[in-house]
C-alpha positions in Angstrom: -66.9 -17.7 16.3 -63.2 -18.0 15.4 -61.8 -21.6 15.4 -58.3 -22.6 16.2 -56.3 -23.6 13.2 -55.3 -27.2 12.9 -52.2 -28.7 11.2 -51.6 -32.1 9.6 -48.4 -32.9 11.6 -47.4 -31.3 14.9 -44.4 -32.0 16.9 -44.8 -31.4 20.6 -42.0 -30.1 22.6 -41.5 -29.2 26.2 -38.8 -26.7 27.3 -37.3 -25.6 30.7 -34.4 -23.3 31.5 -31.0 -24.6 30.5 -29.7 -23.3 34.1 -30.8 -25.9 36.6 -29.6 -24.3 39.6 -30.1 -20.8 41.4 -27.2 -18.5 40.4 -27.2 -17.1 43.9 -27.6 -20.0 46.3 -27.0 -23.0 43.9 -30.4 -24.5 45.1 -32.0 -26.6 42.4 -34.6 -24.8 40.6 -38.3 -25.7 40.6 -41.2 -25.1 38.2 -43.6 -22.4 39.1 -45.6 -21.8 36.1 -46.2 -22.6 32.3 -45.0 -19.3 30.6 -46.6 -20.1 27.3 -48.3 -22.7 25.1 -47.9 -21.8 21.4 -47.8 -23.3 17.9 -44.7 -22.2 16.0 -44.5 -22.7 12.2 -41.0 -23.4 11.0 -39.6 -24.2 7.6 -39.4 -28.0 8.5 -42.0 -28.5 11.0 -44.9 -27.3 12.9 -44.1 -27.2 16.5 -46.5 -27.1 19.6 -44.3 -25.6 22.3 -44.9 -25.6 26.0 -42.5 -23.3 27.8 -42.1 -23.8 31.5 -40.8 -21.3 34.0 -38.7 -22.1 37.1 -37.7 -20.2 40.3 -35.6 -20.8 43.2 -37.5 -22.7 45.9 -35.3 -21.3 48.8 -37.3 -18.8 50.7 -34.1 -17.1 52.1 -32.6 -16.6 48.7 -32.3 -13.0 47.7 -33.3 -13.8 44.0 -36.1 -16.3 44.9 -38.4 -14.2 42.7 -36.3 -14.1 39.7 -37.8 -16.2 36.8 -35.7 -18.5 34.7 -36.7 -19.3 31.0 -35.4 -21.5 28.2 -33.2 -19.6 25.7 -33.9 -22.3 23.2 -37.6 -21.8 23.5 -37.3 -18.1 23.1 -35.0 -18.5 20.0 -37.6 -20.3 18.0 -39.8 -17.4 17.4 -40.1 -13.7 18.0 -42.6 -12.7 20.6 -46.2 -12.5 19.2 -45.2 -14.4 15.9 -46.7 -17.6 14.6 -43.9 -18.1 12.0 -40.5 -19.2 13.4 -37.3 -17.0 13.4 -35.9 -19.3 10.6 -38.7 -18.2 8.4 -38.0 -14.5 9.2 -34.4 -15.0 8.3 -35.3 -16.8 5.1 -37.6 -14.1 3.9 -34.9 -11.4 4.7 -32.1 -13.3 2.9 -34.1 -13.9 -0.3 -35.4 -10.4 -0.3 -31.9 -8.7 0.3 -29.2 -11.1 -0.6 -31.3 -12.9 -3.4 -32.9 -9.6 -4.8 -36.2 -11.6 -5.1 -39.6 -9.7 -5.4 -42.0 -9.9 -2.7 -44.0 -12.3 -4.8 -41.1 -14.6 -5.5 -40.4 -14.7 -1.8 -44.1 -15.5 -1.1 -44.1 -18.2 -3.8 -41.0 -19.8 -2.5 -42.2 -19.8 1.2 -45.6 -21.2 0.0 -43.9 -24.1 -1.8 -41.8 -24.9 1.4 -44.8 -24.8 3.7 -47.4 -26.7 1.5 -46.0 -30.1 2.5 -46.7 -29.2 6.1 -50.3 -28.3 5.4 -49.6 -24.6 6.0 -50.2 -21.5 4.0 -48.9 -18.0 4.2 -50.2 -14.8 2.8 -48.4 -12.1 1.0 -49.2 -9.6 3.7 -47.7 -12.0 6.3 -44.6 -12.2 4.3 -44.3 -8.2 4.5 -44.8 -8.4 8.2 -41.8 -11.0 8.5 -39.7 -8.8 6.2 -40.5 -5.8 8.6 -39.4 -8.0 11.6 -36.2 -8.9 9.7 -35.4 -5.2 9.3 -36.0 -4.5 12.9 -33.5 -7.3 13.6 -30.9 -5.7 11.4 -31.2 -2.3 13.1 -30.6 -4.1 16.4 -27.4 -5.7 15.0 -25.5 -2.4 14.7 -21.8 -2.6 15.8 -21.1 -1.9 19.4 -17.8 -1.6 21.1 -19.3 -3.8 23.8 -19.6 -6.6 21.4 -17.0 -9.3 22.4 -16.2 -9.8 19.0 -15.5 -6.3 18.2 -11.7 -6.4 18.7 -11.5 -9.4 16.6 -13.4 -7.9 13.8 -11.3 -4.7 13.9 -8.2 -7.0 13.7 -9.8 -8.4 10.5 -10.4 -5.1 9.0 -6.8 -4.0 9.8 -5.5 -7.2 8.0 -7.7 -6.5 5.1 -6.4 -2.9 4.9 -9.7 -1.4 5.5 -13.4 -1.8 4.4 -15.2 -2.3 1.3 -18.6 -0.7 1.9 -21.6 -2.3 0.1 -24.9 -0.3 0.4 -28.1 -1.9 -0.7 -31.6 -0.6 -0.4 -34.9 -2.2 -1.1 -38.5 -1.1 -0.6 -40.9 -3.8 0.6 -43.9 -2.4 -1.1 -45.0 0.8 -2.7 -45.6 3.4 -0.2 -43.6 1.6 2.5 -40.3 3.1 4.0 -37.1 1.9 2.3 -34.7 -0.3 4.1 -31.0 0.3 3.7 -28.4 -2.2 4.6 -24.7 -1.3 4.9 -22.0 -4.0 5.4 -18.5 -4.7 4.9 -17.9 -7.0 1.8 -14.8 -8.5 3.1 -15.9 -9.6 6.5 -19.6 -9.8 5.8 -20.4 -7.7 9.0 -23.5 -5.5 9.0 -22.3 -1.9 9.8 -25.6 -0.3 10.1 -29.3 -0.7 8.7 -32.1 1.7 8.8 -35.7 2.2 7.5 -35.9 5.7 5.8 -38.9 7.4 4.8 -36.9 10.2 3.1 -34.2 9.2 1.0 -32.4 12.5 0.1 -28.6 13.2 0.2 -28.8 14.5 3.8 -30.7 11.5 5.2 -28.3 9.0 3.4 -25.1 11.0 4.8 -26.7 10.6 8.3 -27.1 6.8 7.5 -23.5 6.5 6.7 -22.2 8.6 9.5 -21.7 5.5 11.9 -19.3 4.0 9.2 -17.4 7.4 8.9 -17.1 7.4 12.8 -15.4 4.1 12.8 -12.2 5.9 11.5 -10.9 3.0 9.5 -9.7 3.2 5.8 -12.4 2.8 3.1 -11.0 0.9 0.2 -14.1 1.2 -2.0 -17.9 1.5 -2.1 -20.4 -0.4 -4.0 -24.0 0.7 -4.4 -26.7 1.2 -7.0 -27.1 4.4 -9.1 -29.6 6.2 -6.8 -28.6 9.8 -7.4 -29.1 10.9 -3.8 -26.8 8.1 -2.6 -24.1 8.7 -5.3 -24.1 12.4 -4.1 -23.7 11.3 -0.4 -20.9 8.9 -1.1 -19.0 11.6 -3.2 -19.4 14.1 -0.3 -18.3 11.6 2.5 -15.4 9.8 0.7 -14.1 12.1 -2.0 -11.2 10.0 -3.0 -12.6 6.6 -2.6 -13.3 4.6 -5.7 -17.2 4.0 -6.2 -18.4 1.2 -8.2 -22.1 0.6 -9.3 -23.4 -2.8 -8.4 -23.1 -5.2 -11.4 -26.3 -6.9 -10.5 -28.3 -3.6 -10.6 -26.6 -2.4 -13.8 -27.2 -5.7 -15.6 -30.8 -6.0 -14.4 -31.5 -2.6 -15.8 -29.8 -3.2 -18.9 -31.7 -6.5 -19.4 -35.2 -5.0 -18.8 -36.2 -4.5 -22.5 -35.0 -8.3 -23.3 -36.7 -9.6 -20.1 -39.9 -7.9 -21.1 -39.8 -9.5 -24.7 -39.2 -12.8 -23.0 -42.0 -12.3 -20.7 -44.4 -11.6 -23.4 -43.1 -14.7 -25.4 -43.8 -16.9 -22.3 -47.3 -15.4 -22.0 -48.0 -16.2 -25.8 -46.9 -19.8 -25.3 -49.2 -20.3 -22.3 -52.0 -18.9 -24.0 -51.6 -21.3 -26.9 -50.5 -24.4 -25.0 -52.2 -24.3 -21.6 -55.7 -25.0 -22.8 -54.5 -27.9 -24.9 -52.5 -29.5 -21.8 -55.6 -28.8 -19.5 -57.8 -30.7 -22.1 -55.2 -33.5 -22.4 -55.1 -34.0 -18.7 -58.7 -34.3 -18.3 -58.9 -36.9 -21.0 -55.9 -38.9 -19.6 -57.5 -38.7 -16.1 -60.8 -40.0 -17.7 -59.1 -42.8 -19.5 -57.1 -43.8 -16.5 -60.3 -43.9 -14.4 -62.1 -46.1 -17.0 -58.9 -48.4 -17.3 -58.9 -49.0 -13.6 -62.6 -49.8 -13.5 -62.4 -52.1 -16.4 -59.3 -53.9 -15.0 -57.3 -53.1 -18.1 -53.7 -54.5 -18.6 -50.9 -53.1 -16.7 -49.2 -52.1 -20.0 -52.0 -49.8 -20.9 -52.3 -48.2 -17.5 -48.5 -47.7 -17.6 -48.7 -45.8 -20.9 -51.6 -43.6 -19.7 -49.6 -42.8 -16.5 -46.6 -41.8 -18.6 -48.5 -39.6 -20.9 -50.1 -38.0 -17.8 -46.5 -37.3 -16.5 -45.6 -35.7 -19.8 -48.6 -33.4 -19.6 -47.8 -32.5 -16.0 -44.3 -31.7 -17.1 -45.5 -29.5 -19.8 -47.8 -27.7 -17.5 -44.9 -27.2 -15.0 -42.5 -25.8 -17.7 -45.2 -23.3 -18.5 -45.2 -21.8 -15.0 -41.4 -21.6 -14.8 -40.3 -18.3 -13.1 -37.1 -16.4 -14.1 -35.0 -13.6 -12.5 -33.4 -10.8 -14.3 -30.8 -10.3 -15.6 -29.8 -14.0 -16.3 -32.7 -16.3 -16.1 -35.3 -15.9 -18.7 -38.4 -18.0 -18.2 -39.6 -17.9 -21.9 -36.2 -19.3 -23.1 -36.2 -21.8 -20.4 -39.6 -22.9 -21.2 -38.8 -23.1 -25.0 -35.7 -25.3 -24.2 -37.5 -27.8 -21.8 -40.5 -27.9 -24.3 -38.0 -28.9 -27.1 -36.6 -31.6 -25.1 -40.1 -33.0 -24.1 -41.0 -33.0 -27.8 -37.8 -34.9 -28.6 -38.6 -37.4 -25.8 -42.2 -37.9 -27.0 -40.8 -38.5 -30.7 -38.5 -41.0 -29.4 -41.3 -42.8 -27.5 -43.3 -42.8 -30.8 -40.6 -44.1 -32.9 -40.1 -47.1 -30.3 -43.9 -47.7 -30.4 -43.8 -48.3 -34.2 -41.0 -50.6 -33.9 
């Protein structure tokens, strides 16, 4: 038998429609049903949502069967999702804008949600990223958009578009998400999931941008051959620059791999010793509390335990190519810890 999940802290919230009077006859709306009771996990809290539906009670009103909902309640999470829309957006931003791996996004979310007593699986992160991609596809530009004319004026003032094309594959065997946006305004021009990434498919992806009939000042993308060919065929005279981030990340791979091996070697040597030291310190702390030892001794043991925890944390540092090298970061941090311990030892002798 499947049991309902429980959480450490849950905030209860009740929602009713923001509109309080019937749009047709102006009669005050009345509750007719509870539309949903659901638990939503957000980045900052776990919310137990009760969403109440309202209708017009006037029997002669032509829209008396129309149901009114709370827009705020619907904005908390997508239908059928336990994790909130803010979590979906966080996954998408870290994956696409932050260029983080799926495992890095998973670890980041796990760190954010742990204080709430909530865990999230790697598979769930993939589902949330797919939901983000779906939202991107729904955000294609439309001439019915009230901000459309304002955006076109911005484009005119800028002299045209600088088109940035980014692609990412959620996991091996999945479709590839392509995101096309204007660098100068930040507006998403189009987004698609592609199972075939040849030149013809990529030209079809970029066709909505061509159909805007605005000047293209430049294009930024990675070095994918099919994409480079598609850009060359669509915009023959437009400058095309390869993304610096992708270029540097590829160039740094040999160095990053050496750094990773160095960090692994450090962990193999130091981690067992740190683990043993933490166990001994925990044992001595327990004995000192039972023996009612002096506060000075307890303080010294606690300080050493904090140092051991610091070393363990340093050994688990994660980096991100091309600029953050965990091995170098760990070495620098361990050097600082060694210097601090040496200073403590000198003061103890004095």
